[in-house]
C-alpha positions as CSV (number, residue, x, y, z in Angstrom):
1,M,20.3,29.0,-42.6
2,R,21.7,25.7,-43.5
3,L,21.9,24.3,-39.7
4,I,17.9,25.0,-39.6
5,L,17.5,23.0,-42.6
6,I,20.0,20.1,-41.0
7,K,18.0,20.1,-37.8
8,I,14.3,19.8,-40.1
9,L,15.8,17.0,-42.2
10,F,17.0,15.3,-38.8
11,I,13.8,15.8,-36.7
12,G,11.6,14.5,-39.9
13,C,14.1,11.8,-40.3
14,L,13.8,10.8,-36.5
15,S,9.9,10.8,-36.3
16,L,9.9,8.5,-39.8
17,I,11.9,6.1,-37.7
18,L,10.0,6.4,-34.8
19,D,6.9,5.6,-36.9
20,G,8.4,2.8,-38.3
21,C,9.3,1.6,-34.7
22,S,6.0,2.1,-34.0
23,S,4.6,0.1,-36.4
24,F,6.7,-2.9,-36.3
25,K,5.5,-3.2,-32.6
26,D,2.2,-2.9,-33.7
27,I,2.8,-5.9,-36.0
28,F,4.7,-7.9,-33.5
29,S,1.8,-7.0,-30.8
30,T,-0.7,-8.1,-33.5
31,D,1.2,-11.4,-34.2
32,S,1.8,-12.1,-30.5
33,K,-1.9,-11.7,-30.2
34,A,-3.0,-13.6,-33.1
35,A,-1.0,-16.8,-31.7
36,E,-2.3,-16.9,-28.2
37,E,-5.5,-16.8,-30.2
38,A,-4.6,-19.6,-31.8
39,E,-3.2,-21.8,-29.1
40,Y,-6.4,-21.2,-26.7
41,A,-8.9,-22.2,-29.8
42,D,-10.0,-25.2,-27.9
43,W,-9.5,-24.2,-24.6
44,T,-12.7,-24.6,-22.3
45,A,-13.5,-22.7,-19.4
46,E,-12.1,-25.0,-16.8
47,K,-8.9,-25.5,-19.1
48,F,-8.3,-21.6,-18.7
49,R,-9.3,-22.0,-14.8
50,S,-6.7,-24.6,-14.5
51,E,-4.1,-23.6,-16.0
52,A,-4.4,-20.3,-14.4
53,K,-4.6,-21.8,-10.8
54,R,-1.5,-23.5,-11.8
55,M,0.4,-20.2,-12.8
56,V,-0.9,-18.5,-9.7
57,D,0.6,-21.8,-7.8
58,N,3.9,-21.3,-9.5
59,S,4.4,-17.8,-8.9
60,N,3.9,-16.6,-12.7
61,Y,1.3,-14.4,-11.8
62,E,1.6,-11.9,-15.0
63,K,0.7,-15.3,-17.1
64,A,-2.2,-16.2,-14.9
65,I,-3.7,-12.5,-15.3
66,K,-3.3,-12.9,-19.2
67,L,-5.1,-16.2,-18.9
68,Y,-8.4,-14.8,-16.8
69,Q,-8.1,-12.3,-19.2
70,A,-8.2,-14.7,-22.0
71,L,-10.9,-16.6,-19.7
72,E,-13.4,-13.3,-19.2
73,S,-13.5,-12.4,-22.9
74,R,-14.4,-16.0,-24.2
75,Y,-16.9,-16.6,-21.2
76,P,-17.8,-13.5,-20.1
77,F,-21.2,-15.0,-18.6
78,G,-19.9,-18.7,-17.7
79,E,-20.7,-20.1,-14.0
80,D,-18.2,-19.1,-12.8
81,S,-17.3,-15.5,-14.3
82,A,-18.0,-14.0,-10.8
83,Q,-15.4,-16.1,-9.3
84,T,-12.8,-15.3,-12.2
85,E,-13.3,-11.3,-11.7
86,L,-12.0,-12.4,-7.6
87,D,-9.1,-14.6,-9.2
88,I,-7.7,-12.1,-11.1
89,A,-7.8,-9.4,-8.4
90,Y,-6.0,-11.6,-6.6
91,A,-3.4,-12.1,-9.3
92,Y,-2.8,-8.9,-9.7
93,F,-2.4,-8.1,-6.3
94,K,0.4,-10.9,-5.9
95,N,1.8,-9.0,-9.4
96,N,2.2,-5.9,-7.5
97,E,-0.4,-4.5,-9.8
98,P,-2.7,-2.7,-6.5
99,D,-4.5,-0.1,-8.4
100,S,-5.5,-3.2,-11.0
101,A,-6.1,-5.4,-8.0
102,I,-8.7,-2.5,-6.7
103,A,-10.4,-1.7,-9.4
104,A,-11.0,-5.6,-10.1
105,A,-12.3,-5.9,-6.7
106,D,-14.8,-3.0,-6.6
107,R,-16.2,-4.7,-10.0
108,F,-16.8,-7.9,-8.5
109,A,-18.6,-5.8,-5.5
110,K,-20.7,-3.9,-7.8
111,I,-21.5,-6.5,-9.7
112,N,-22.0,-9.4,-7.6
113,P,-23.0,-7.4,-4.3
114,R,-25.1,-10.6,-2.7
115,S,-22.2,-13.5,-3.7
116,P,-21.3,-15.3,-0.5
117,A,-17.8,-14.3,-1.6
118,I,-18.3,-10.6,-1.3
119,D,-16.7,-10.2,2.3
120,Y,-13.3,-11.3,0.6
121,A,-13.6,-8.7,-2.2
122,Y,-13.3,-5.9,0.8
123,Y,-10.7,-8.1,2.6
124,L,-8.5,-8.3,-0.5
125,K,-8.9,-4.2,-1.2
126,G,-7.5,-4.6,2.7
127,L,-4.9,-6.4,2.0
128,V,-3.6,-4.4,-1.3
129,N,-3.4,-1.1,0.7
130,Y,-1.8,-2.7,3.9
131,N,1.0,-4.5,1.4
132,R,1.4,-0.8,-0.4
133,G,4.6,0.4,-0.4
134,I,6.3,-2.9,1.1
135,S,9.0,-3.8,-1.3
136,F,11.5,-6.7,-1.5
137,I,14.0,-5.2,0.9
138,D,11.0,-4.5,3.4
139,R,10.1,-8.1,3.8
140,F,14.0,-9.3,4.6
141,L,15.3,-6.5,6.5
142,P,14.0,-4.9,10.2
143,T,12.7,-1.4,8.3
144,D,10.7,0.5,10.2
145,T,7.2,0.9,8.7
146,S,6.2,4.1,10.6
147,Q,8.8,6.1,8.6
148,R,7.2,5.0,4.8
149,D,4.2,7.2,3.3
150,T,0.9,6.3,5.2
151,G,-1.8,6.8,2.4
152,G,-1.9,3.1,1.9
153,S,-2.1,2.5,5.8
154,A,-5.4,4.9,5.9
155,D,-7.0,3.2,3.1
156,A,-6.0,-0.1,4.6
157,I,-7.7,1.2,7.8
158,K,-11.1,2.1,6.1
159,N,-11.3,-0.7,4.0
160,F,-10.9,-3.0,7.1
161,E,-13.0,-0.9,8.7
162,E,-15.7,-1.6,6.1
163,L,-15.5,-4.9,6.1
164,I,-16.2,-5.4,9.8
165,Q,-19.3,-3.1,9.5
166,R,-20.5,-4.6,6.5
167,F,-19.7,-8.1,7.6
168,P,-19.4,-8.6,11.0
169,N,-19.8,-12.3,11.4
170,S,-17.0,-12.9,8.1
171,K,-14.3,-15.3,8.8
172,Y,-12.0,-12.4,7.6
173,V,-12.8,-9.9,10.8
174,A,-10.3,-11.1,12.9
175,D,-7.4,-10.7,11.2
176,S,-8.6,-7.5,9.7
177,R,-8.8,-6.2,13.8
178,L,-5.1,-7.2,14.0
179,R,-4.2,-5.6,11.1
180,M,-5.8,-2.6,11.9
181,I,-3.9,-2.6,15.3
182,S,-0.7,-2.7,13.3
183,L,-1.6,0.1,11.0
184,K,-2.8,2.4,13.6
185,N,0.3,1.6,15.6
186,N,2.5,2.9,12.8
187,L,0.3,5.8,11.7
188,A,0.9,7.0,15.7
189,M,4.4,6.5,15.4
190,H,4.8,8.1,12.2
191,E,2.9,11.2,13.7
192,V,5.7,10.8,16.3
193,H,8.8,11.2,13.9
194,V,7.0,14.4,12.5
195,A,7.3,15.8,15.6
196,R,10.5,14.9,16.4
197,Y,11.3,16.6,12.9
198,Y,9.6,19.4,13.8
199,L,11.7,20.0,17.3
200,K,14.7,19.6,15.5
201,R,13.8,22.4,13.3
202,Q,12.5,24.0,16.1
203,A,9.4,24.7,15.0
204,Y,7.6,23.7,18.2
205,A,4.4,24.6,17.5
206,A,4.1,22.2,14.8
207,A,5.5,19.3,16.9
208,V,2.9,20.2,19.6
209,N,0.4,19.6,16.6
210,R,1.6,16.5,15.4
211,A,2.4,15.1,19.0
212,S,-1.6,16.1,19.9
213,I,-2.6,13.6,17.0
214,V,-1.3,10.9,18.6
215,I,-3.1,11.4,22.2
216,E,-6.4,11.9,20.7
217,K,-6.6,9.7,17.6
218,Y,-4.1,6.5,18.8
219,P,-4.6,6.8,22.7
220,R,-3.8,3.4,23.4
221,T,-0.7,2.8,20.8
222,P,2.8,2.1,22.0
223,A,3.7,5.9,20.2
224,V,1.9,7.7,23.4
225,P,4.8,8.0,25.5
226,Y,6.8,9.4,22.7
227,A,4.3,11.7,21.9
228,L,4.2,12.8,25.6
229,L,7.9,13.3,25.4
230,A,7.8,15.5,22.5
231,L,5.2,17.5,23.6
232,N,6.8,18.1,26.8
233,E,9.7,19.0,25.0
234,A,7.8,22.0,23.0
235,Y,5.8,23.3,25.5
236,T,9.0,23.6,27.0
237,N,10.5,25.3,24.3
238,L,7.4,27.4,23.7
239,N,7.6,28.8,27.7
240,Q,4.4,26.9,28.5
241,T,5.7,26.1,31.9
242,G,2.3,24.8,33.2
243,L,1.5,22.6,29.8
244,A,4.8,21.2,30.0
245,N,4.4,20.1,33.6
246,D,1.0,18.9,33.1
247,V,2.4,16.4,30.3
248,K,5.1,15.4,32.3
249,R,3.2,14.5,35.4
250,I,1.1,12.4,33.1
251,Y,4.6,10.6,31.8
252,D,5.8,10.1,35.3
253,L,2.4,8.8,36.3
254,N,1.8,5.8,33.4
255,Y,5.7,5.8,32.3
256,P,7.5,5.6,35.8
257,S,10.2,3.7,34.2
258,G,10.4,5.4,30.5
259,P,9.1,4.2,27.4
260,P,8.5,-0.1,27.3
261,V,10.4,0.1,24.0
262,L,12.7,3.2,23.8
263,E,16.1,2.0,23.3
264,Q,15.3,-1.1,21.0
265,A,13.3,1.4,18.6
266,S,16.5,3.9,18.6
267,S,18.9,1.1,17.5
268,T,17.0,-0.5,14.8
269,I,18.9,-0.6,11.1
270,S,16.4,1.6,9.8
271,H,16.7,4.1,12.5
272,K,20.8,4.4,12.6
273,V,19.8,4.6,8.6
274,W,17.2,7.3,9.0
275,D,19.6,9.5,11.5
276,F,22.8,9.1,9.0
277,I,21.1,10.3,5.9
278,G,19.7,13.3,7.7
279,L,15.8,12.5,7.3
280,E,15.2,13.8,10.3
281,K,17.9,16.6,10.6
């Protein structure tokens, strides 16, 4: 009984302490907000915009976001209010806040459908999803992006496709097409990785399904020869000799010297790490 009372008292004291911490946090937050309000008291819209741009140029994106938010709240109907929405979307993107960046770009597109910059909003959404999951290490080490989650890649392709369909004359179309090629190559190689995984698990029917996706959806990507090899191995193990021979004939006809980058692809650091930790074993 005494132990139960002690537990009740301890929980009660802990809750009071947490409430107190929360109250102090609210006080400090309120004080900080009041200080910011005082600092920006005499700022014009142009002052907010120039300072926010300076923060972006200095890679201080968090501060830039705060300034753009303050600009939006103080001058919601300003002459350049639409541009502010795009600017804050870009700052969110550079600050690695993809969901906030896309939400801001979507707001801009919904409110300003006739803006001359509307194509950039769609392009920016594609850039955000294109860069999802790319870490600091990925930018400086030779990693294989096809081994990461492909959700962002699929979304980016949809974003770029929508841009090209809606704004075929946009200056962002050429870059979007190049990025789509890269994304489709990665998606195709991802399917090959999955097919190889199933082969090692002796799940040959599943390997056939994943390798077939490459042939059907990504027929012009560098992943095709690897998909054919996976298909041949899977059909052979399934005792489907006719299909295995058909695949081998297609492979030999198109790749008589073997896959063009087989040795290079298998020797990258990312592949060695992938194999070492057993992600495909």
